[in-house]
C-alpha positions in Angstrom: 23.5 44.8 7.9 23.8 46.3 11.4 21.7 49.2 12.6 24.1 51.8 11.4 24.2 50.4 7.9 20.4 50.1 7.7 20.1 53.7 8.8 22.6 54.8 6.1 20.6 52.9 3.4 17.1 54.1 4.5 18.3 57.7 4.9 18.8 57.9 1.1 15.1 57.4 0.6 13.0 60.5 0.2 10.6 59.1 2.7 13.1 59.3 5.6 15.4 62.2 4.6 14.1 64.7 7.2 14.0 62.3 10.2 16.4 62.7 13.1 19.0 60.1 14.0 16.9 58.9 16.9 13.8 58.5 14.7 15.8 56.6 12.1 17.1 54.3 14.9 13.5 53.4 15.7 12.9 52.3 12.1 16.2 50.5 11.9 15.3 48.5 15.0 12.3 47.0 13.3 14.0 46.4 10.0 16.0 43.5 8.6 18.0 43.1 5.4 17.7 40.1 3.0 19.3 39.1 -0.2 17.5 37.5 -3.1 19.1 35.7 -6.0 18.1 36.6 -9.6 14.6 35.5 -10.7 13.5 34.9 -7.1 10.0 35.8 -5.9 9.9 38.1 -3.0 6.2 37.6 -2.6 3.4 36.1 -4.6 0.1 37.7 -5.6 -2.4 36.7 -2.9 0.2 36.1 -0.1 -0.6 37.8 3.2 0.5 41.4 3.1 3.1 41.7 5.9 6.1 43.8 4.8 7.2 46.8 2.8 10.5 46.5 1.0 13.1 49.2 0.3 15.6 48.3 -2.5 19.2 48.8 -1.4 20.7 47.2 -4.5 19.3 45.3 -7.5 16.2 45.5 -9.6 12.6 44.1 -9.0 9.7 43.5 -11.4 6.2 43.9 -10.0 3.5 42.3 -12.1 0.0 40.9 -12.0 -1.3 37.7 -13.6 -4.8 37.2 -14.9 -6.9 34.0 -14.8 -5.3 32.9 -18.1 -1.8 33.3 -16.8 -1.0 36.4 -18.9 1.5 38.8 -17.3 0.9 42.5 -16.9 4.0 44.4 -15.7 3.0 47.1 -13.1 6.5 48.5 -12.6 10.3 47.8 -12.8 11.9 49.1 -9.6 15.5 49.8 -8.8 17.8 51.0 -6.0 16.2 53.7 -4.0 12.6 52.7 -4.6 10.1 51.0 -2.2 7.1 48.7 -2.7 4.3 47.8 -2.4 3.0 51.4 -1.9 -0.4 50.1 -0.7 1.3 48.2 2.1 1.0 50.9 4.7 -2.8 51.4 4.5 -4.2 48.1 3.2 -5.0 44.9 4.9 -5.3 41.5 3.3 -3.0 40.2 0.6 -0.3 41.4 -1.9 -2.1 42.7 -5.0 0.7 41.5 -7.4 3.9 39.4 -7.7 7.4 40.8 -7.0 10.3 39.1 -8.7 14.0 40.0 -8.8 15.5 40.7 -12.2 19.0 40.5 -10.7 20.6 39.7 -7.4 19.0 42.2 -5.0 19.4 43.3 -1.4 16.3 44.7 0.3 15.5 46.3 3.6 12.4 44.6 5.0 10.1 46.6 7.3 7.1 44.8 9.0 4.0 46.7 8.3 2.4 46.2 11.8 5.5 47.7 13.5 5.9 50.5 10.9 2.3 51.6 11.5 3.2 52.3 15.2 6.1 54.4 14.0 3.8 56.4 11.7 1.4 57.1 14.6 4.3 58.5 16.6 5.7 60.5 13.6 3.0 62.6 11.9 5.5 64.2 9.5 6.5 60.7 8.3 2.8 59.9 7.7 2.5 63.1 5.5 5.5 61.9 3.5 4.0 58.5 3.0 0.8 60.1 1.7 2.8 62.3 -0.7 4.6 59.3 -2.2 1.3 57.4 -2.5 -0.2 60.5 -4.2 2.6 60.6 -6.8 2.2 56.8 -7.5 -1.6 57.3 -8.0 -1.0 60.1 -10.5 1.5 57.9 -12.4 -1.0 55.0 -12.5 -3.8 57.4 -13.7 -1.6 58.7 -16.5 -0.8 55.1 -17.6 -4.5 54.2 -17.5 -5.4 57.3 -19.6 -2.7 56.3 -22.1 -4.4 52.9 -22.6 -7.8 54.4 -22.9 -7.0 57.5 -25.1 -4.0 56.4 -27.2 -3.6 53.8 -29.9 -1.0 51.1 -29.5 1.7 53.0 -31.5 1.2 56.1 -29.2 1.2 53.9 -26.1 4.6 52.4 -27.1 6.0 55.8 -27.8 4.9 57.1 -24.3 6.3 53.9 -22.7 9.7 54.5 -24.2 9.6 58.1 -23.0 8.6 56.9 -19.5 11.4 54.3 -19.4 13.9 57.0 -20.5 12.9 59.1 -17.5 13.0 56.2 -15.0 15.9 54.1 -16.3 17.7 56.0 -19.1 21.2 57.4 -18.9 21.8 60.8 -20.5 24.7 60.9 -23.0 26.9 63.8 -24.0 25.4 63.9 -27.5 22.0 64.7 -26.1 20.6 61.2 -26.5 19.4 58.9 -23.7 20.8 55.4 -23.4 18.2 52.7 -22.6 20.1 49.5 -21.9 18.8 46.2 -23.2 17.3 45.0 -19.9 13.7 45.0 -21.3 12.7 42.4 -23.9 10.0 43.1 -26.4 7.8 40.8 -24.4 8.5 42.9 -21.3 7.5 46.1 -23.2 4.4 44.4 -24.4 3.4 43.2 -20.9 3.8 46.8 -19.6 1.0 48.1 -21.9 -1.1 45.0 -22.5 -0.2 44.3 -26.1 1.6 41.6 -28.0 5.3 41.1 -28.5 4.8 41.1 -32.3 3.1 44.5 -32.1 6.0 46.0 -30.1 8.5 44.4 -32.5 6.8 45.9 -35.6 6.6 49.4 -33.9 10.2 49.4 -32.9 11.2 48.4 -36.4 9.2 51.3 -37.8 10.6 53.9 -35.4 14.2 52.6 -36.1 13.6 53.1 -39.8 12.3 56.6 -39.1 15.6 57.3 -37.3 13.9 57.9 -33.9 15.8 55.0 -32.2 19.3 53.7 -32.8 20.2 50.2 -31.5 23.7 49.0 -31.0 25.2 45.5 -31.2 24.2 44.8 -27.6 20.6 45.7 -28.1 20.9 49.0 -26.2 18.7 51.8 -27.6 19.7 55.5 -28.0 16.9 57.9 -28.5 15.8 61.5 -27.9 12.6 61.7 -25.8 11.7 65.1 -27.3 11.9 63.6 -30.8 9.6 60.8 -29.7 7.2 63.3 -28.1 7.0 65.1 -31.5 5.5 61.9 -32.9 2.5 62.4 -30.7 1.7 65.9 -31.8 
């Protein structure tokens, strides 16, 4: 991408929407674009923390791995999202792995150079803090779910969250959640087993809360799922 194309991509991110053309040019000048093939690692947990990434196209999985090699999915990110959020204010290494789930095009911004831009643009710094604040609230809510809810309730809340982030609203009032998440993925998002997720999905399908088509896509109503938690 040339400078104009990078500006067009980054201007779609909430972080940059109120910046002037001249301010965007400064950011575009320090940015590059790269394409990763499906199932490629963008960075590994423990690699030196050097860049922040903005997704122009594609889908990225961010996950941690414990000493036993077990995977814990932190987030599934798509076009219009950035990562890692800690990148702007943390030194050291990447706290997780980032892997493409499909061919992806990312705008790469070096942290050291971006920090200089933040110093010169206080309004941008405020926006960064706001985005970080929203991410912290999301992580707090997910931690509370694991502490306060049983596994059944955690799975219900996970489906509701995935509907909000990745679902497509249908004319009949349902939300379509495409079959991009395996039962193992869902299990890794909340730290349970694939078998537990499978049993829970079977139950809620029998209860009529979820309908699955021949392609494995799920149709559901988040409000109906929410009623299960009352």
